N, C-alpha and C positions, 0 to 999 in steps of 0.2 A: 504494500500500500504506500503510495507516494504522498508526501506532504506538500508538494509543489503545486501551485495553481496552474491551470492550463493557459491563463492569460497573464502575460507579463505586466508588472506594475509600471506605469509611466513615471519616470523620475524627472525628465526634462523634455520640453518640446519648444523649439525655436519658433518665434512668431513668424507667420507666413510673410508679412510685409518686410521683416528684417531679412528673411531668406532671399526675397526678391532683390532687396537693396544690396546684399552681399554679393549676389551673382552679378549684378550690374557693375559693382565695384571691381570684382575680379576681371570681368570682361574689359573694363576701361584700363585697368592696370596691365592686362595682357597686351592690349593694343599699343599702349605707350612703350612697354618694355621690348616688344618685338622690333621696334624701330631703333633701338639703341644697342643691339647685339654688337659686340666687339668695341664698345665704347666704355669709358670709365665713368662711373656714377657714384653718387652718395645716396644711399637709401635710408629713409627714416621709417621705423616700424611702429606699430601700435604699442609695443613694449618699451618705447622710449630708447631704442637702440639706433645708432647711426653706424652704417656699414659702408665702407668704400671699397670698390673693386671694379673689375671688368665683367660686364654681362657676357657670358659665353653661350647661354642658351635660354630659351623660354618655351614652356609647354603650356597646356591649358590650365594648369593649377599652380605652377612654380616658376620662379626665375632662378637661374643658376649663376652665381657670382664668384669669380675667381678673386680671392682675397689673399693678401700677404699674411703669413703666419703671425707677424707682429701686430696685426690689426685686430685680432680676436683673442679671447681669453682661453678658449678650449679648442684643442685639435687632437685628432686621433694620434696616439703615440706621444703626446706631450702632456706634462713634463715627466721625467727628463729623458726617457728612453724612446728613441725613434728606431724601430726594428729594421727598416729598409734604407737607412741612410737619411741625410738631411733632405727635407722637402719644404722649401720656403713658401709654397703656395698651397691653398686648400680651396676646394670648390664648395661653396655654401649654398644649399637650396633654401629658398625663402618662399613661403606660401604667398601667392598674389593677393589674397584677401587681407593679409597682414601689413601691407604697405600703406604708409600715409603720404609720403612724398618721395620723389626721385629727382635728383639734380644731375645734370651733365657736368663732368669735371674737365673734360677736354674734347 
């Protein structure tokens, strides 16, 4: 005999208008970012982070930014052991819906 209910209990459901707004935001961010591939940018996120790097790819949900290791606080293999030798760059994927502002740097 199981004590689990057949219907899951809803813990959270996003407002439908917010979902629509987030999708539009993601589409706008995607459109802007696909036009700056191979360009250096500064990205500001909803988490109050500022990230500088070169946009190397954009897909429907993420932008991929090549950042120098010194610009971020965490990297695979750091600190202090880097198993495959020094790697000064890291590719950082960022969710498009998390972007607040993007500025071209060159």
